[in-house]
Structure formats: C-alpha cells, structure tokens
C-alpha positions in Angstrom: -15.1 1.6 114.1 -11.7 2.2 111.1 -13.2 0.9 108.0 -9.3 -0.5 106.5 -8.9 -0.7 101.9 -6.1 -3.5 101.7 -5.2 -2.2 98.8 -3.0 0.7 96.9 -5.6 0.5 94.0 -6.2 4.3 93.0 -9.8 2.5 91.6 -10.7 0.9 94.6 -10.4 3.8 97.3 -11.9 5.9 94.2 -15.3 3.4 94.4 -15.1 4.0 98.0 -14.6 7.6 98.2 -17.9 7.9 95.8 -19.8 5.7 98.1 -19.2 7.6 100.7 -17.6 5.1 102.6 -15.0 6.8 104.9 -11.8 4.8 105.0 -8.1 4.7 105.6 -5.0 2.6 103.0 -3.1 0.3 104.8 -1.5 -1.7 101.3 -1.1 -5.4 102.0 2.3 -7.0 101.1 0.4 -10.3 100.3 2.1 -12.0 97.4 0.0 -12.6 95.3 0.3 -16.7 93.3 -2.0 -18.6 92.2 -3.0 -22.1 94.3 -2.5 -25.4 92.4 -6.2 -27.6 92.6 -8.3 -24.9 92.8 -11.2 -23.8 90.3 -11.0 -19.7 88.9 -13.6 -18.6 91.2 -11.9 -19.7 94.6 -8.4 -18.9 93.4 -9.5 -15.6 93.1 -11.3 -15.4 96.4 -7.9 -16.8 97.6 -6.2 -13.5 96.5 -8.6 -11.2 97.9 -8.9 -12.6 101.6 -4.8 -13.1 101.6 -4.4 -10.1 100.9 -7.1 -9.2 103.7 -5.9 -11.3 106.0 -2.3 -9.8 106.3 -3.6 -6.6 106.5 -6.1 -7.4 109.4 -2.9 -9.6 111.1 -0.8 -6.4 110.6 -3.3 -4.5 113.1 -5.3 -4.1 116.1 -8.6 -3.2 117.7 -11.9 -2.8 115.2 -11.7 -2.9 112.2 -13.0 -4.4 108.4 -10.2 -4.7 106.3 -11.9 -4.6 103.0 -9.3 -6.8 100.5 -10.3 -7.1 96.3 -8.4 -9.1 93.2 -9.6 -8.9 89.9 -8.7 -12.1 87.3 -9.8 -11.4 83.7 -10.0 -14.7 82.2 -10.9 -16.1 78.9 -11.2 -20.0 77.5 -10.0 -20.5 81.3 -6.7 -18.8 80.8 -6.0 -16.0 83.1 -4.9 -12.7 81.6 -3.0 -10.3 84.7 -1.7 -7.8 84.1 0.8 -7.4 81.4 4.4 -7.1 81.8 5.2 -4.7 79.2 4.2 -3.4 75.4 4.1 -6.6 73.5 2.3 -8.7 76.5 -0.4 -6.0 76.8 -1.5 -5.6 73.1 -0.7 -9.4 72.8 -3.4 -9.5 75.7 -6.2 -7.0 73.6 -5.2 -9.0 70.2 -6.5 -11.9 72.4 -10.1 -10.4 73.8 -11.0 -8.4 71.3 -14.1 -9.0 69.1 -14.8 -11.9 71.5 -16.5 -12.6 75.3 -14.7 -13.1 78.4 -15.8 -13.0 82.1 -14.0 -10.8 85.0 -14.1 -11.9 88.4 -13.4 -9.4 91.3 -14.0 -11.4 94.4 -14.4 -9.1 97.6 -13.0 -10.2 101.5 -14.1 -8.3 104.4 -12.9 -8.9 107.7 -14.3 -8.1 110.3 -13.6 -7.6 114.1 -15.6 -6.1 116.5 -15.6 -5.7 120.3 -13.7 -9.3 120.1 -15.8 -10.7 117.5 -14.6 -12.6 114.4 -17.1 -12.1 111.0 -14.9 -13.3 107.5 -17.3 -12.1 104.0 -15.4 -14.4 100.8 -16.7 -13.4 97.8 -17.0 -13.8 93.8 -18.8 -11.9 91.4 -19.0 -12.4 87.4 -18.7 -10.2 84.9 -19.2 -11.4 80.9 -17.8 -8.4 78.2 -17.8 -8.7 74.8 -15.5 -6.2 73.5 -16.0 -5.5 69.7 -13.3 -6.1 67.6 -10.4 -4.1 67.5 -7.6 -2.9 65.0 -3.9 -3.1 65.8 -3.6 0.5 65.1 -6.1 1.2 67.9 -4.3 -0.9 69.9 -0.8 0.2 69.1 -2.5 4.1 70.3 -4.1 2.4 73.1 -0.9 0.6 74.5 1.4 3.7 73.8 -0.8 5.2 77.0 -0.4 4.3 80.6 -3.4 2.9 81.4 -3.2 -0.8 80.4 -0.4 -2.0 82.5 -1.2 -2.4 86.1 -5.2 -3.8 84.7 -5.7 -7.4 84.7 -6.1 -8.2 80.9 -4.7 -4.4 80.2 -8.0 -2.6 80.0 -9.6 -0.2 81.7 -13.1 -0.4 81.6 -14.2 3.4 82.7 -11.4 4.8 80.9 -11.3 5.6 76.7 -11.3 1.6 76.2 -14.5 1.7 77.1 -15.7 2.6 73.4 -15.0 -0.9 72.4 -16.8 -2.6 74.5 -20.3 -3.6 73.4 -22.2 -5.5 76.8 -21.8 -5.8 79.9 -24.1 -8.6 81.8 -23.2 -7.9 85.8 -21.4 -4.9 87.8 -19.7 -2.8 86.4 -18.5 -1.6 90.0 -16.8 -4.4 90.1 -15.3 -5.2 86.4 -13.6 -1.1 88.0 -12.2 -2.8 90.3 -14.5 -3.5 93.5 -18.2 -4.9 94.5 -19.3 -1.8 96.1 -23.1 -2.9 96.2 -21.5 -5.3 98.6 -19.0 -3.7 100.6 -22.1 -1.8 101.2 -24.8 -3.9 102.0 -21.7 -6.3 104.3 -20.8 -2.8 106.2 -24.3 -2.2 107.0 -25.3 -6.1 108.1 -22.5 -5.9 111.2 -23.7 -1.9 111.7 -20.3 -0.4 110.6 -22.6 2.1 108.3 
C-alpha cells in the first residue's frame, strides 16, 4: 500500500518522517480557492479534500492519499500566505498582542483492494501572540520564513519566542495533525 502526501510542504513531509511513516510525495495541482457559502472549517476541509482528490484521480492501485491545508483566522478574517514584504508586515502587526486560530484540515482518501474510504477533518488551535515591536516584525520579515506560511509565521521557528499560549494541537499548527493521520492509517491496517 502506497502512502502519498499530496503536498510539496517540507513541514508536512518532516512531520510524516518524524512519525516514521514511509511515504512518497506527489504534489497536487489543485487550484486553492475559497468557496462562497462555506464556514471557515468547511473551507479548510474542502481545500484539503481538493488537493487529495486531485492526486487520487491521477494515481492508481492501493493507496492512501493525504491532503492538508492550513488557514490562520482572526475575527473571521483569513490570513493566507503573504504576497510580499508589505503584506507580511501588515499580517504580523494584526496578529501580535492578541489571540487567533489556526485551522488545519486533513483529507485522507484510501483505495484498498477496490474498497474506497475517505476522511475529512479539521483541527482548530488557539494561538496567543505576545506584543511584538515594529523592529522585531521587520527583522522577522527579513528572513525567508514568512513568505510560504499562512499568517506569515512559522510556529516552529524563531517566531516561537512570541507565542505565549497554544490551546490545541501543536503539530497541526506546524502543518499536519499527525496523531489523526496515524490513527486513520492504523485503523485501516495500512500501518
């Protein structure tokens, strides 16, 4: 049984490696776009599902496809990946000295001896960010870290010094709820 990560995310790959799960990477070509009429959790789940389904439809045989998506939300505003330095600075100024939420969704599509199973879940984690000075924000955006991360930060990086509280699943904030991945694969006798 092949386990395939439908993502180019180095963070998600590293999490699977940490869990000692053998997998291969086939990046999804799914175009990420938000759909009208869906709440934040549904949006997140649909993005993960779209990525997994794209790879599932382009592969064959017994396989488990893992898709995931992370969105950062504060006051119902979605903070995606910043397009440039200016947007990264703006995001971090809005997120500092307050609470926000990270929604990480998981979609696992399994075909095993002709039998199909699918799982779609979302994990919501509350993050409290300490006050950050303008100088500290500028120094952080001078690194490469903010530009491929929702919310313009990586919790597992030097940015961790600004995080005073996490309520929920740390690995989900990094990029993948590995406990659920492991449970689903085990439940389906893939591991």
